[in-house]
N, C-alpha and C positions, 0 to 999 in steps of 0.2 A: 504494499498501499504506499505511493509516493504522495505526499500530500505537500502542495504548493503553498496553500494559501491554509490559516488553521485561525478560524474567527471564532473569537469566545465571548459569552454573554456572561458578566460576571454577574452574579446574585450574591445573596449575603449569606445564604448557606452552601447552594447550589451552583455550579456554574454549568452551562451548555457549552459544548462545542460541536464545531462543524470544520471537517475537512475537505476541500478540494483538491482535487489533481489539476493539472498544467491545461485539461481539456475543460472544465470547469463542472465535471461530476463530482457531487459529491461522494467520496469513499468513507468518509467519516461523522458519525451522529453519536456521539455520548453526552450524559449529564456525570458529571463526577462532583463530590465534596470538595470545599475550597480549600482545606487543609491539605488535599491530594494533588492539586492543581501542580503546583510545582515540581512533586516529584513525577509527574506525566509527561510533562515537560522536560524533564532530565535526559528525560529515556529517551524522547522524537528527536529525528532527523530535523538538522537544520531547515527550518520553511519561514516565510512569511508571516506574521502572528497579528492579526487587525483584531482589536477590542474600541472602546466605548472609553471617551478622555474620563477619570477618576480617580482619588488618590491610591484606590488599591489597582487601578490600572498603570499606575505611575513605578510603584514597587514592583508590577510583575515587568512593565516595561526596561526595569532596572537590571532583572531579576536573565531575562531571555538576552539581555549584552552580554552580560556575563557571563553566560553560558557559550554564546556564538563567539565571543575570544578566545576562551579554552579549545574550542573544537579548531 
């Protein structure tokens, strides 16, 4: 499963994830608990991550940037 873009809808306790490939086809739809989101992202292949702008998104964005610099 090659995810090109991962869309994340941040919720208070549950986050919804949608992954699309380079053709735009949905290849993943998942709901995860917010505290497990960082673990899931650390195990995934590098891709574009899209989410709304909020305080939690800034924290998550910094985590994703740190992961991309390490790989």
